[in-house]
C-alpha positions, 0 to 999 in steps of 0.5 A: 463456238469460236469461243469454245475451249477446244481448238478444233471446234474453233477452227471448225466454227471459223471454216464453217462461217467461211463457207456460210459467208461465201456470196451471201451478204445477208450472212456477212451482215448478221455475222458482224451483228452477232459480233462474230468480226471481233471473235474472229480477230482474236483467233488471229493471236491463237497459238494453233496454226489451223485455228489462225488460217480459218479465222483469216479465211472467214474474215477475208469473205466477210470483208469481200465485196462492194456492200460489206463496208461496215464489216471492214469498218467493224474490223478496224474498229476492234483492232483487226489491222494490228492483229493481221500485222502481228500475225504476218510478222511472226507467221512463216507459214505460206498459206497464212501469209497469203491469207493475211494479205488477202484480208488486207487487200480486201480491206483496203477497198473501203476509203474509210479504212484506207488511211488506217492501213497506211498509218499502221501497215505501210511500213510493215507490209514494205519491209516484210513482203515488198522489198524481200520478195522484190529482190531489190536489195537482194544481190544474189537474186537468182533465177530460182527466186525469180520463178517464186517471185513471179508466182508469190501470191503473198506479193500479188495480194500486198501489191493489190493492197498498195494499189488501193491504198495509193488512190486515197488521196494526196496524204496517202500518196505523200506517205507512199512516195516516202516510204524507204524502198517502196518505189525502188521495189516496185519498179524493180518488180516491173523491170524484173518481169520485163526482162523475163517476159512476164507481161500479163501477171496480176503483180506486174498490173498491181505495181504499174497501177500503183506507180500511175496513181503515185505519179499523179501530181507529182509537180505539185506534191513532191517537194524535190519536184519543186527543187528540180525546176518547176519554173523552167518550161519557159526555155523548153517551150520557147517562151518569153521570160517573165516581166521580172527578167526585163528592165525599164528604159526609155524606150520601153522595157529592155530585156536582160540577157539571161546567162545559161549554164550547161545544166540549164540547157534543154534535153531533146532525148539524146545523151545525158540528162541535165542536172540529174544523177545517172542513179536516182533512188526513191521517189526521184525514179517516178519521174526519171526519164529511165522509167519510160523504157519499162512503160513502153515495153509493157505497152507494146507487149502486154495483152492485159488491158488493165496493165496497158491502162495503167502504163499509158496513164503513167506516161500520161501523168508524168508527161503532164504539167509545167515542169522540165521533167515532163518535157524530158518525159516527152522527149524520152518517149520520142527517143524510144520510139514510143509514139508508134506504140501509143498510136496503135493502142488507139486501135484496140477495142477497149475504152479505158486504154484508148482514153488513157492513150489518147491523153498520153498522145495530147500530152506528148503533142505539147512537144513541138516534134512530137506534134509534127510526128503525131500529125504526120502519121497518127491523124488517121488513127485519131480520126477513125475513132470519131463516131461515124464510119466504119471504125470499131465500136463506139466509145464513151463520152469521156473517150471521145472528149480525150480524142477531140482534145488531142486533135485539139493539141495537135492541130494548135499552131500547126497548120500542116496538122490542120490540113492532114485533119481535114484530108482524113475526113475529120471535118465531117465527123467533127461537125456531125457531133457539133450539129447533133447528127447520128447518135446525140453526144454530150455536152462535154463532147460537143464542146470538145469538137467545137474547139477543134472545129474552131481551131481549123477555122483559124487558119485562113490559108486552108479555108479555100480547100474547106469550102472546095469540100462544101464547108462554111464558116457555119460548119467550123463556128458552133453558136454560143446558145449550143454550147451553153444549153444544159450549162448547169448539168454536170458537164465540165466546161473547155478552157478556151486558151491553146495550152489547156484544151481540157474540161475544167471542173465547175463548182456546184455540179450535180451528182456525179456518174456512179463509181464502183470500188471494184472497177479499177486501182489507179489516177480519171474517174476518181474525180467525181466522187472525190470532189464531193469531200475535197476539191482536187482541182480548182474551180473555173471561178478562181482566177488566181489558180488558172495555171493549174486548170489543165490538171482536169485534162491530162492527169489521171486520178486514182481508183480502188480495186478489189480482187473477186478471188477473195471471196471463196470457199472453204475449199478453193483450187489452188490455181485461179484463171486471170486471163479475164483480166486482159502492160505490153514499150526519135527522131525517125519515123520511117518504122512508124508501125513496125511494132512486135505486136500485130495490128489485129490484136485490138480485135481480140478484146471486144465487149464493154470497158468493164468487161474484163474487171 
């Protein structure tokens, strides 16, 4: 009937197939086996609007779901993506454009299709949807347009598609960063939504998560980033210069005095940023410190956990790495009073948000002043999230390890912070983890906790305090036999250097934990799946790559996402409740807890970390 000579029959056949496919994977597979996808794709070029709509609706249901990858690949193989783009370019009907972008969103959750969409559709989606709907290049972007923009289902669908595409690996990220107008428009959408107090929409969530993915490994992947001072962290952290800056003499090596220009001075979060334009464009906007404020505003105001995780993950990615802009971002977060906002989110009853925030705080603590402030004001919140006591619900092993790594960074090279940890009751909780008391923790968490305890024991001046509290050396030094148990299981090991507190991916790990495509689109748990195909992180055995192991700790790798809204019956309601999905924005820390959102807000999000997906 899809090939019938009467358009009314074709339209009804497509509509009924859409109805039959709703929630029935067996029917979806059968339609594909009978060649229905090819006929439906052919109908996308039909002259009758109703046929186009119903063909799109049927295709949208046929490619919805985690178990329909074969249908998605089949649609790609019969030219479905170019056909959708032809329809998107020529159609002025809002419903058709919404349906087309909905099909593309569902298609984009399949790894085997992502790069095809990027190659064929990225430019078209950016120029026909993202740029015009965002209003970025429209000088007359009035209030009426803003309302349309905020309710634009086409923009929501397209940003959802881009969110998935941004998780397709390094080449995908490079092409998206270099796509003219894309980064500018996504950030413009966020700025517009922040200015209009629209913090919780799906469009904002998609934009933030896409930007988080594009902020992943910037230091290594973006040529411009290299040109902007990859090797200047030595000055920012006060380290010794490399030996090439020394010259031999009869008294040993003599250090050359390095002439510093004003542009090489470090930036402390105040005043103009050295060597950087005031009006960044394109990919440069990803790492410009001006991006910190909208992320922090979302962290302070949003009640959508996915947006909160995406914003914290963006700051986490931007503050990682050995380049000067990571240091600038850390200073900017302090300047914008972002540290208390991050700390408050540690109390939230959402595993993924806590994990992302804890690792962001770990990165922020690489800045000496931030480390002092976090140790002074946030230690109790970090300790409260460790197992034991009357704190919030138990967190996952990965989140526990992230909290331990944050504690390790905050207490390294800072005895006051180590004392604060002891005063907060942290030693007892850490010892319980390493000694296997209570709920038994994974090796990853045990190693992370053991590393914190080992750091605490290094402060000789504090040992008398520890002993008064009933602790001895055996509590702080975990036997090697404990740390090495199950060494060949899929547990990452910890680095032993002060600068790298995170687990390092080992080669030859056993099968990873399951990752669901529908879980979430952004850069921490993709690595388990991706490492089967390409090793994003260098293995522990590769000594020449040692400097880059830190990326295993404090970068978040991307995920895909798929919206269940797009598996619909023929007559579906126009309005959909998205409340189930759940990004809210220094010297002076007097007002540490005086943020807008009340502290009890964390109690509004009970349940497992995936309950809001």
